N, C-alpha and C positions, 0 to 999 in steps of 0.2 A: 512487502511491508504493510499490507492491508490488515486491519484489526478484526477481532472476533465480533460478529454482529449479534448482540443479544436482542431477542424479540420479546416485547412485553405488550400486553393489551390491558385496558383499552387505550386508544390513541389519545395523545395530548391535544390534538386538533379537534375543534368542534365537529361533530359528525357530519359527513358529506356522503352522498351516494357515489360509489365507484363501481360502475358496471364491470362485469368480469372481463378480463383481458381476452381478446379474441386471437385466434391463430396460434395458441400454444401447441407446439408439436410434441408428440411422444416418441417419435423416431427421428433419426438423424437426417433422413431424406427430406423431411418437410420443415426442419427447424431453420429459423432465420440466422442462426449462428453459422450456417454453411455459406450463406451468400453475403452476410453483413460482416465483412472482414477488412483488415487493415494491414498494409505492408509495413513491416519493421525489419529493415535490413533484408536478409534473404528469407525471412519468415513471412508467411501469410497467417495472421492471427485473427480469431474472432474479435470483434471490436469491443469486447468485454472480457476481462481476465478474472481469474479467481485467486485470491490471496490465501496462503496456507499457514499463516502464523499460528493459527489455533488448531492445526491438524496434527496434534501430538497427543492423541488419546492415551489416558493413563489406565483405563480399564478396558477389558475385552468388549464391553458394551459400547464404550466410546469409539473404539477402533472399528467395530462393525458399522457403527453409524457413519463415521467419516468415510469408510470405504464405500458405503452406499451412496454418499453424497458425490464422491469422486466419480463413481461409475455412472450415476445419473447425469452428471455434468458432461462427461464425454459422450454419452449416448445422445445428448442433445446438441452436440457440436461445440460445447464450451470446453475446449480442450487446451486452453492456455493456463498453466498453473505457475504462480510466482512464489518462490520460497527463498531461503537463505541458509548459509551454513550455521548461523546463530539461532534460527527459529527453533523454539522448543526448549531453549536453555534458560536458566534462571539469570536475571539481571546481575545477581551477586557473583555469578561466575566470572564476570569481567573484572573483579577485584585483582586477579593476577595481572591484568594489564597494567595496573598501577605499580604493583610490586616489581614486575619485569622492567618497567621504566626506571625504577630505582636501582636496578642492577641486582636484585635479589633472585636467588634460584627458585624457579617455579616450573611446574609442568606446563609447557606451552604447546604440547602436541596437538590438542584438539579441545576447544571449549564450546563446541556447537551443540545443538539440540538434535532432535530425532526426526525433524520434518523431512529432510532429504532422504533418510533411510526409509521412511514411510512411503515417500513418493516412488521409490523403486518398485513398490508393489501397487500402490493405489494409482499412481500416475503413469503406469506403463502405457506407452503409445501416445501420450500427450506431448505437447510442446512445453518444456519446463525452463523457466528462468531462475537462476539462483545468484547469490551474492557473496563477495569476498569482504570480510570485515577488517578494515585497517586497525592495527594495534601497534604499540610501541616496539615490540620485538620483531615485527615483520619489517625488515629494513632493506630488503633486496628485491629486485624484479623476480628473481627465482622463487621468492616466497609466494607470489601471486600464482605462478605456474604450479607450484607444489599444492597450493590450496585448491586450485582448479582440478588437479588430478585427484585429490581427496574427495572433492564433490562428485566427480565422475564415478568414483568407486561406490560412494554411498547411494548415488542415484541409479547405479547399475547401467551406465551408458558409456560409450566410447568418447563422446564429445557432448558438450553442453550447448543447448540451442542459443541461450542468451546469458552471458556472464557479466555481472554488474559489480562495480564498486559500491558498497553499501552506503557510504557517506564520504565526505572529505576526511582528510587525516586530522580529526579533531581531538583524538584521545591524547592529551598532552599533560602528563602528571606533573611536570615542572613549570607549567604555565604560571602558577602563582609566584614563582621565583624569577619570572621574566625570561624563561628559557623555553623556546618553542622549536621543535624539530619536525617540520612538515616534510612528508615524503610523497606528496601527491604525484609528482612527475615520475618517481620510481615506480609507483603503482601503475601509472599509465604505460610505462615501459613493460611492466609485467603483463598487462592486458595484451599488448602487442605481441609479446613472446608466446602467450597462450594461444592467441589467434593464429599466428604463423605456424605453430606446432600442430594445429588441428585439434587441440583440446577443447576449443570453443569455436562456435560458428559465427557468433556475433557478440559485440561488446557494448556495454552501456555503463552508465553511472547512476547514482541516486543522490538526492538531496543536494544537487549542485545548483547554485544560482547562475544567472546568465553569463556573468563575466568568467567564472571558473569553467562553465560549460564550453564556452568558446575557446578558452585556453586548452582544455583537454582535447577538443576536436582538432585544433591546429596541431597539437603535439602528436596525436595519433596519425593524422593525415600525412605528416612528414615521413612516417614509417609505412605508409600505404595501408593503414587500417582505418576503416570507417567507424565512426561513433554513431550508433543507431538509436539510442534511447537515453532518457533521463527520467528517473522515477521520483516524484515529489508528492507531498500532500496537496490535494486540490479538490475542491468541491464548492458548492454554492455558498458555504459558510467560510471558506478558506480561499480567499482570492487576493487579499491584501498581503502585506509583509513580503511581497516579492513573488508570490506564487503565480499570479496571472502574467506578470512581466516575464517570468522565467519561461512559462509555457509559450508566450509569444516569441521570445528569443529562440526557443527550440524550433518553433515553426519556421522562423526565418533561416535558421541554420540547416534545416532538414533533419533535425533530431527529434524523434517522436517522444512525446511526454506520456509516461505511464502514471496514472493518478491513484495513489493509495488514499485510504479514508474517503472514498467518493461519496459515501453516505454519512460522513461525520459520525462514525461509531453508532449509527442507527438513528441519529437525531433527525435526519431528513426523510426517514420512512414514515413519520407521523405515528409510529407505534410505541414509542417510549413514553412511559408515564412515571412521574416522580415517585408516587406511592409504591409502584411495583418495583422500582429500583431499590427503594429502601427495604422492601420485603426480601428482595434478592440478597441484600447484604446480610440480613438475619439468617437466611438459609445458606449463606456462604457460597453463593453462586457468582458473586461479583465482589470485588474489593471495595472497602469503604471509601477509599480515595477516588476511585473511578466513579462510583455512584454519586458521590458528593459533587464532583465536577459536572457530570451529566445533569444532575438536578439543577445546578446553577444555570446551565444553558437553557433548561426548560422553564424555570421559574424566576430566574434572576438571583443575584447575590454576589458576594465578593469572596476572593481567596482561591487557594489551590492553583491548579494549572489554568483553569478557565479565566481567572482574573475578575474584573468588574463587569457584571452582566446586568443590564437594567431589568426592571420588572417585566414579566411575560417573555423574556428571553427571545427564543427563536420563533415564538408563535406567529408574529406577523409574516415571516417568510414562509412558514409551513402553510399558512392559509393561502398564500399566493401559489405555492406548489400544488396544493390540493385543488385549487380552482382550475389550474391547467390540466391536472390529472383527470378531473371529472369531465371536462370538455373533451378530452382525448380518449375517454374510456380506458385509462391507464391507472396504475397505482402511483402514489407520490414517489416511491422509490424508483420506479421506472422512469418517471419524469426527471428526477434528480440525476440518474445515471445518464440519461439521454442528453441532458444539458452539458455534461462533461464531454460527451462525444462531439456535440456541436461546437465545442471550443477547440477540437482537434486532438483531444487526448483519448487514451484508452483507459477507462476506469477499471481498477483492480480491486474488487470488493470481496469481502469474506462471504463464505457460505457454510453454514453449520447444519443445514437440513435440506432435504430434497425440495421442500416448498420454497425455500429461498432461491434455489437454483431455478425453479420454474418462474418465480417472480422476476429474477434478474434477466431471464431469457426474454421476457416481455419488453425489455428496453431496446431490443434489437429489431432491425427490419424497418425502421421509420426514423424520422428526425423532426424535431420541433421546428416550427416556422420561425423565421427571424423575429417576428413580432412577439412570439411567445418567449424566445430567449431574452429579448429586451425587457419584457414584463418581469421575468425572474431576476434579471440583472438589477432592475430598479428596486425590487423588493429587498434584494441582498444589500444593495448600496445604502438603503435606509437604516440598516442595522449598524449601530456604532461599535461593533466588536467583531472579531474574527474567531473562528474555531481554532483552538491551540492544542487540542487533545484532551485527554482525561487521565488522571492518576499518573502513573509512570510512563504512559504511552503518549508522547507529545509529537507535534508537527515540526519542531525545530531543534530537537535535541535527542540524545541518547543517555540513559542512565548507565553509567559504567562502573558501578561499584562504589567508588569514592565520591560520586556526585554526578551531576549532569554536565555533559559537554555539548556545546551548541554550535550550529551552523547558521549562516545568514544567507538568505536567498537574494536580498536586495542590496 
């Protein structure tokens, strides 16, 4: 679920000197990703994953670039890729979810994107996690098993390393009329069947709050199936609204948190600048809605997904991150990713270039001191807002054609 990271320069933060990151390895034998790893169920993963929501190249040039990024990541030991059956699809393609909920005949065979199919080539040999999307017409445990089988075929594997429910069963077309038909327990049964059949090696969930996470774990445990992960939006700008409490609940239950948006769509890199975002809109490289929200976080303002952001937005936090980075001879992005690791989560960030892979790699092989974590916590606490996403990509909802459907972590 990690979003595409746009890189723009110059940085919004006042210039600071950041010495080159030391110890960047060019071969897998010397990379910190080989030794800095985390156990998730039966898997040994690098403590930093790569999200592939943007790995759906439309041109041959794009495809060649993404293939190069994937190869570079694996060569450096960053061999954990996260995807979903829906990645690469248009949000409007979920309109049939509403129509099916109304009982109208629609083609329900497959509404996914191309990311899984692309990973059959680009991710060969890597550890791949993918996700099942709850929809109104998927009403039986066997639907989860069938979907897992379809993901196996697209990924070109016999079994999936980590199979996750993409979100709670929130797509409820009749909600406005007081009719809600939640099928979460049915989907948990489907995960158990897929696990027992050997189609999946490990099972997880996404966007579950602490209470629902505990219910899911107990339900699966009664069938002898361990719940190993929960993927949520989590970063220095996204700790309220239940994110931090959910992570702590996961730590208590022994369920590993995977953190998408670990860099808050690039805001925590210090490389985003409002003027460059506006130029990117003119060049049609970023949507006006996304750019407007990111500019609000950077400069302050009201409206959109971001909501009410005071003047100077994230600047005070970026200064704190930059100070720690300078003292550590790291980049702000590396510090922000390491902070997530220090909280016990695996950050799953996007990578659209080899240079981003290299920068991400520099977050591994070391940890912030408790005093540094506290310094960053305090700077984040001083901000009167949370990161809620930008444009149609949010931290607490999915756009499903007829509107947004939301989940609640707290």
